[in-house]
C-alpha angles and dihedrals in degrees: 000000000000096000095047090057088065105025103022118228124007090258090062090050090052090050091050091051090050090052091050092049090050091051091048091049093051091047091054089053090062097070137122117358095003093055091047091049091051090050091050091050091052092049091045089057089053091052091047088067087065093050095259113144124226089246093057092043093052091045087056094046092054090054094043092054091055093055099062096107093050092047090051090056091050089052090052091053090047090052091051092049092044090056090047091055094046091049091050090052093048093047091050090051099239108195136178088263089062090066092064121092137224133220136207114020093354095223115176093006101179096190095048094047093045092049090055089053088052092052091048089052094047093049094038093236136137095245144349140208112212113171143156086218088072098086103197145339093279090052091051091051093045089049092053091049098044094046098047101038127071133195109289094028123117129224116211128197110194092182100062131250116007126229113297097253090057093060091080092041090056096037099245082128108033113253137159113268095015124149088254091061088057093052095256112141128212134213132176137194114207122227118254119261090263092053094256127131120271094227095178091049090049092049090052093047097054108091144155093285095049104115105155132028115201121202119192107209097194127057101244111194092336132105096233136110120276111243119249119224088246092055091046089052091053091051093047091050091051093049094046092052089057095043114008096188096053115114118235120204125186122207095220097182114143092005105082114119094000088110129028093249132048130219090256087068093059100050109290112145091206136016117195134192151142127265093217087065127057104324095051091062091216092293103082106096095201140343148096140220141220115193123181146079114007093241093051092048092047090051089052092048091052090052094045095050117005140298107272093023101058112143095356094084135045118100115232092210110189102326104089096092090055091046093052097042091043091055089047090055095039099095094054094039090051089050090054091050091047092053089051091052092051092047090052093047093053095045096048093042089056089054091055102257123136110248132186117233095026123228096274105035122113112259128236102168138018097250122110119194118203120184106215097174099222141057088240091057093050092048093046091051094049092046089055092053092048093048089056095054124113088220124050093356089153093060120102111215116226131193112257143166102270121193111262097023128100097212137034112287130199118209130187117193124140092180138162087225112046111248094002107156095189083070116074107291144144133193143161144165117264091237136098131321083030098220124170124212116216124192145152138030121175087214129024094233089060092048089049092052092050093049093049090048091052090051091049091053092052092047094047091051094049093244092125143359132223111255 
């Protein structure tokens, strides 16, 4: 008999069937609430290994359950942006040969040149400069300024103070090689108390010398709203009506792929960012980009390399595969980081802390600001993020005098790419109002772990209580 070869006699087969029926019956019993409770208990035990109590875990789960509709909308945006990136790669003709690098001068680098076509297509611009020789976001912004401004020109910020590291670039704080040393002046118009634009102040500030208007999309180390692409478009339109030939540049750091359109689609002449933030997808090991009008990009290329050489040189070495694949992953990685930011906002808001954006506001970048009110709170938060990292989890972050900042700064980032802020990270100046800025997370589960660990630290140290 065929069955007896496997199961022995018929009696044994009957017994086996009975056991299977019993197993199926017991499995059916674990449905609904009981199955969910069992799942939560198993997950809770996993979180316990990271020092997260059952109370903090359940506090997080209650919040997580309420966010399903918002997370679904984020997934829809990610799907749209994913298709946009794939289409750009297909249209540019990305091939296996594009993933190879060059050395030396980098003449006729197919992968580098094709990648720049992809970026131009994604951002809907005439051209793009995407290079590993651009070392960071601040370098990309400085490059855009220094290449498109000349002595006697004026730079205007209509959205208030720029990010701290740009103060030395501009010359607000004296520094060698600043715009001020080249005779380029700077003016700013602060935002109104409600975060809106001071249109009359901007009108008065735009003059004959105004050559470039810079708009910082994200908040930096400020407690102010991040600007939506729609709001940026309104501001650009206003500025261009006053002075049509003025150049408008948007610092796009932390904002790429959060919405389905970019500032370059609403009138920006240049958008600038870092590849170790959103568009690198967590894989790019270095790099930055400038996408915009051909003349602006060419100016930047001449400054990056040399007049007469411009985009023709600049070896891509071995990074192109990571640049391409990182951009491919960027929409979904950005979505994960965005979910983490929203999760953090809702948790901390429930505990009584001021958060920007709040738990229900629309999102325009991946950064979440939480005002903790004390140096101890900022340090506890950052220590929780660091302790959740896959790299250097055993390190305790300490405030220190970082280059480019005017006060001590604490930074938590156990990242695969050093300093990558699309990976789970948190930082903040040790100065009033003692706010911490949380961003990143290549996956939502990792962001969730880091946030819960930060909450646990604050609870354990008596800085806050669960409500």
